[in-house]
Structure formats: structure tokens, C-alpha cells
N, C-alpha and C positions, 0 to 999 in steps of 0.2 A: 504494500500500500504506500502511495506517495505521502510524504510528511505533510501534515496540515497544522499550521500554527494554532495553538489554543487561544491566543490573544488577539489575533487579527483575522477578520472575516474574509471569506472568499479564497479562490485559488489564484495565486499570482503568476503571471506570465514569466516573471523573473525566476520563480522557483522552477519552472519547467524548462528553462533555457540556461541555467547557471552552470550546468555540468556537475561534476562530482563534488559533493559537499561533505567534507569530513565531519564525523561526529566526535565530540570531545567528551571525556568522562565526567561523571558527577564527583564532587568532593566527597572524600571518605576519611574523616578524622581531622584533628586539629592541624593547623599550619602556622608557621612563623615566617614573616617575610619583611622586606623593606617597605613595599607599597602594596596595598590591596585595592583593587578596582571592582566596583559594583556596577555592572552593565556592560553587555557585549555588543554594542553597536559601533558606529564609526568612532565616536570619541574614545570609548574605553579600549577598543582594539588598537587604535592608533597610539594611544598613550602606552599600552602594554608593549607594542612593537618598539617604540623609541626608547622606553625605559630599559627593556631587555637588551637592546643593542648597546646601551651605555653600561651594561654590567649590573643593573639593578635587579635584585631578587623581587619579582613581581608575581602576584597571584590575582587572577581575574575570575569572577563568578558571574554567570548569566542565569536568570530565572528560567529561561526557556532555551531557544537555540539562537545562536548569533544571527543578528539581522532580522529577528522576528518582529521587531518594532519598526519605526519609521526608516531606519537605516537600510533595511533590505527591501522596502516596499514603496519607496517614494517616487517622485516624478523624474528623478535622475538629472535634473537641470543644474548646471554650474552657474549660479548667478554672479554678476560682476559687482564688486564692492560689497557693502553691507546691505541688509534688507531695505533700509531707507536710502533714497538717493543721496548722493554726496552733498548736493546743495541743501538738502533738508538738514543734514548733519551740520553743515556749516552755519546755518541759521540758528541752530540750537547750541553748538559748542564753539563756534569760531573756526576760521579756516585751518589753523595749524593742527588742531585736534581732529577735525574732519578729514584732513589729508592723511594724517597718521592712521586713522581708522580705515580709510579707503585703501591705503597702501598695504596695511596688514591683511585685509581681505584679498587683495590681488596676489599677495605672496601666498595666501592659502590656496588659491586656484592653481598657481604654478606648482606649489608643493604637491598637491594631489596628483597632478599629471606626471610630475617627475618621480614621485614615489611609485606610482604604478609602473612606469617605464623601467625604473631601476630594479624593480623586483619582479619583472616579467609578468605583471598582472594584466590580462587582457580585459579591459573594461568597456569595449565597444564604443570608444569615444567618437562622436560625430560633431563637427564644428558648427557654430552659428546659433544665435538666439534672436528672436523677434519679440519685441515688447510693443503691444498694440493697444490703441485707445478705442474703447467701446462706446464712447460719447464724443461727439464732435468738439465739444468745448474743452476737451483735454488735449487736443492736438497741438496747440501752441506750447503747452508744457513739455511735450516730447521733443518738439523742435528746439526749444531752449535748452533742454537737458543735453542733447547731443552736442550743442555748442559749448556748454559749460564743461562737459567731460573732457573735451579736447583742450580748451583754452585755460581752464583753471586746475584741472586735476591730472593733466598729462596723459590722458587716455584717448588715443586717436581712433579707436576701433568702432566707435558708435556713430552711425550715420542716420539722418532723418529720412523717413519714408513718407511720401504723400499717399493719398487714398489709392491712386492707381498702382503704385509700386506695392503697397501693402496687399491689395487684392491679388496681384500677380504672384507675390511670394507666398501668400497663404493659400491661394486657390479658393478664396471666399471674399465676398463683398460686404461682410457684416461689420467690418471695422473701418475707421475713418483716417487712420494714419498710425505712425509709431516710429520705432527705431529698429535698426538692425545692428547687432553686435557681433563682429567677426573675431573678437578676442576671447570668446568663451564657447561653450558647447554643452553636450549632454552625454551621459554614460549609462551603463547597466549597473545599478547600485549594488545588487547582491553579489555580483562578481567581485566588486571591490571589497565587500565585507569578507567574503570567503578568502580572497587573496591576502588581506591584511591579517586575518587570523593565522593563516599559514606562515606569514613572515614573523609574527610575534612568537608563535610556537617554535619555529626554527631558531629564533634568537635566544630561546630559553625561558620565555614566559610560561607560567603554569596556568593553563586555561581550563575552565570547568563550565559545562553547560547543565541545564536543568537543575540549577542549584540556587533557589531564591534566598536572599538575605532575610533573616527574621529580626534583625536589629543592628544598629550601629551606635557605639558608645566610645567616647574619648575621655581618658582620665590618666593622670600620672605620666603624661608624655607618650602614651600609647593609644592606639586605636584598635578596637576589637569589633569585628564583624561576625555575627553569629549566623549559623545556618542550622538546618535540621540534622546535619551530619557532622558538624564540627565547628570550631571557632577559629577564625583567622586573626592572628595578632600581628600588628604592623606598626611601623613608625608613622606612616602617612596613609591617607585614604582618598581616593577619587570616587565621587558618586557621579555616574554617567548614565542615568536611567531616563532622563528627559521626560517624556510624557507618561512614563510608566512607573513613576515614583510611588504613587498611592500614599500610604501612611508610613513609608520608610523613614522619612525625615521631614519635619514640619516646615522648616524655612523654605526649602525648595518647593514643597507642595503649595505654599501660599503664593509663590511668585510665578510658577509654571502651571499653565492650564492645558490639559489634553483636549484636542479637538479631532474629530474623525474626518478623514479625507479619503476619497474613493476614486479608483481608476478602472477603466475598461480597456481591453486590447481587442482590436478587430482582426479579422483575417488579413493577410497581406493584400494591399490594395492594387499592386501591380505597377509596372514601370510606366504605364500610360496614364496613371492617375495624376490629376492636377493638384492634389492635396500636398502642400509643402514640397514643391519640386526641388528645392535646394537642400532639403533635409534638416532645416533648422528646428530648434525647439521654440515654443511660444508660451508667453504669459501675457495676460491681458490686464486692463486697468480696473477691473471689478475689485471691490473689497473682498468678496468671496471669489478669489482668483480662479479663472479657468487656465489650465496649463496642459499643453499637449505637444506631441512630437511624433516623428516617424522613427520606427526602430530600424535596425540594419537590414532586417528582412522585409521591410516595407509595410509593417502594421502601423495603424494609428493608435498610439497610446494616449488616452484622453482622460484627464482628471479635472473635475470641476465641481463636485458636490461635497461641500463640507457639511458636517453635521455637528451641532453643538449640544444636542440632547444626549441622553444616556444611551438610548437604544440605537443599534445599527439599522440601516434600511434593509428591508426584507429582500429586495431584488435590485442589486447594484446595476445589473445590465439595463433595466428599463430606464432608470434615471440618467445613466451615462448616454444611452442611445438618444434620448430626447435632447440632450445638450449638443451632441454631435450633429443631429439633424438641424438644429437652429443655425449652425455655421455652415454645414455641408448638406443641403437638402437631398442631394443625390445619394447620400449614405443613410437615409432614414430607415432602410431595411437591412443595413449591413450586419453581417454576422459578427457578434462579439464572442470571442472564444474564451476570454478570461475577464472576470470582474473581481476586484479585491479592494480591501481597505486597510486602514491602520490609523494610528493616532500620532499626531505631531504635537510638540510642545510649543505654546506661544506665551509671550509675556504681554503685559499691558501696552508698552510702547513698541512692541515687535522688535526688540533688541535682545541679544543673548544675555542670559543670566549666568554669571560666574561669581561665586562668593564662598568665602571660608565660613561654613555653617556651624562648625565647632572646631576646637583646636586640632590642627593638622588634618582637617577634613575639608576638601574643596568640592563643591558641586558645580556641574556645568550642564546647561541645557537651554531650553527656551529659544531655539534657533528660529522659530517663527516662519518656517517655510524656506529658509536659506541655509539649511543644515548640511547639504551635501558638500559644499565648499568649506564652510566654517568648522564643522564638527571634527573633521579629520585633522585640521590644522590645530584646533584647540587641544587635541590629544598631544601633539608635538609641543605646544606651549606649556602644557602641564609637565611634560618630561623636562623641559628647560627649567621650570620652577623647582622641581625636585633637585635638579643639579645646582641650584643656587641663583638662577637668574629669573626674577619674577617681573622684570620691568615691562616686557611686552604683554604679559598676561594682565598687568595692572591697567592697561588701556581699556580692557573689557571689564575688569572688576570695578572700575570707577564709574561705569555707566549707571545712571539713575534708573533703577528698575523697581517701581513700587509694587506692593502686594496687590492682588486682586481684591476689590471691595467685597464686603459681605461675609467675610470669614469662611470657615470650612462649610457652614451650613447653607449659606445663601449665595456664594460666589458663582456656582454653576448656573442656577436659575437666572441670576443677573446677567451673566455672560450670554446665556441663551437669548434673552430679550434684546440685549444690545447688538449682538452680531446678526440676529435676524432682522433687526431694524436696518443695519447697514446693507444686508442682502436685499431688502426691499428697495432701498435707495439705488442699488445697482440697476434696478429695472425701471426706474423713473427717469 
């Protein structure tokens, strides 16, 4: 029987095309190490790989299988810069800090591609990204953004597209303009998860799957992570569970909210299809973002239905096909071979959350839809911090990330109301 994640609904196309996926054992007995990592997604596995390569004795535990959360089931798009546009960060923090944050994120993009190449991880990279306006009044913002990226932030790869060029590159007339970014692209995320785990294990990291943590405590200069099969004692701890923290640690839980996002994969559309003839990935200007791309074998991978309620939709295929048909009427009856979902972690300002939540325990998450690029690099920054250089990580730690309002009891209903209001505004 093929493996089915117990925490993420649907059958992922990534799972069926990732190739051999090694299984790692469960923890059995107590362990002592330098660093213990809780969470086997991009952040945790990247940190484990870089720490182990530096000679650190590191233990990583994952409650299910590596990549079962957002890391192995996301849209695969490598965004440029931070989640917010660089000029938005400049308005909030000033040019110097905004440029530092932008440059850090661009280094993250380079690092991901270099890491995959250096370790012979085939991630199915395809170049290009289109960001498009679903309302006419947004078009001028996209035009200004392209100019600002080149003139102020030294990034010449973004060009403005008018409505005609947008329609030609999309194969759809439903958008009014946007930008084309030739300095980024998209990948097969689960292949990166599997490859990073292999690199970490080869470097000497001790990796364990199907081993949830039952508690984290710090006292006397030590950190203890408990499980049903043993306790891990360490000098330091990284919490890298993002949207799947639950009640594991209260500070992260109050700042990072899980939201469900869902993707469908069609049958291969064929070389004659006018859908995304250049092979770029796409994101649009909706608050509830629609994101889609062509895979290497010509399928349309379409994500666009976020869910803020507790329950998952009963039929992912129906909802995804309806959104595909809005943009591509000719595909209203297209066969969808896979439909899947998962949870991503967001913060109130849609900026990443990094904080020392107890002595020697750092939590990372809340990438807010920009995690493919950032999370892998944050694992490297954590390894730098363990080695004694926290300067670059401090750029992120110092971001102002307020807790969600309403406390543990009311924050989910309040978020549901707020984000559905924004989803309504997307349609007006």
C-alpha cells in the first residue's frame, strides 16, 4: 500500500513522483547530544545537515514522516525577496534594513539551488515566475514594483507585463497585467526534502521518524525533549514544526497560525496547450492567493483554496477544478489525477517568526507562504548561530511579530472571520 500521511488530506502528486523514499527508524531509548531538533521539514532537515557537516552531534525527531507537513506538499515556488515586497519593507523599516532583509532572502534562493546542485539532488527546477494582478487598479503597483526592484534594490530580473503580454504568457485573459521574474523558478519540494534528509544522515545526523515530542523543558543549562520512547538531553534545541506545533510550546503557538491550502494536479496537458507556454510558475494579487505552474511532464499544478476553518473540504478536486475553469474555461472538464492539502504557518504580519522561546531553545516558522526559499536557509542560519554567529539570524529575530488576538480560545474563530472577509474583498 502506498504511504498516506495521517496529517495531510489527499494523495499528493509529489508522493507519486518523488522516487525512492527512505524510511528512518523511531527513537528507542534515551539520547544525549549537542543539539536536538523537533520537526523534519525543510528547516529542521537543513539545520541537521549543516550542523552535522560542522561536526555537531545532532538528533532530529519527526512526529510522522519527513515532509508530511507543508515542506513536502507545497506549491514549490521560489519567491524573490521576503513575503512582503521590498518597498513595503522599506516603508516600515527604512531602506538599509529593507535591503538587508531582501539580500538575505536572495542569498536563501541561491543557497537552495547551490545546495541541491552540490549534493546531486534532482529537484526538477524550472525557471521563471509571473506575478499577476486580478484587478485593474493594481496594475500600476506592479509596474512601479518592477522599476523599484531594478533601481533601488539591484535586482534587474523583474520586468513589467501589460495585459496583452500577460495573456500570452498565461494563456488566459483573466488578469490585467503583472511582472515576470526570470531570476527565480519552481521545484519539486518533496525531492528536496528527501535529498536533504539523505545529506544530513550521510553527514552523521541521527534522524528519527514517527516519533512525536511529548514535551520540551529547559533548566540548568540543559534542554530535555521527551518522547514516548525516551528522553533526548541536549545543550540546545531547535523547534521547527511551523504549522504543526499544536500544544508543544505556547509562545510559538500564539504567534503561528495553521491554515489549510489545497492543490490539484491535472493530466499532462500536452505540448500544444497554450497554458503557460514558457513554463513559469504564477501567483496572483488575491489575499487568498491562487498559485499554479506546469510540472516537467506538462501537468497543471493548481493551488488556490485556502481554508481557515477546522475541517478539510470533502472533495478537493471539485473546488480546484472550479478555480481552474475560471482562468482556463477550456479545462472545465479536465481530469484531475491528484488532489491534496496541508497546513502552512502564517503570522499576523506575514513575516517569519524566529524567537528564543526558552533558554537555549529557538523556534522558527510562520513563513506565510514563502517557506520554500526561506525555511531551508533558516536551517543554515541556525547552524551558524550554534557555531557562535547569530548576527544574520538577528535580522529575523528582531522583526515585530505580534501574537494573534483572542488567545488560545478565540484566535481561530477571529482569524476565520477576518480572512474570509479578505477573501470576499478579492471578489469585489
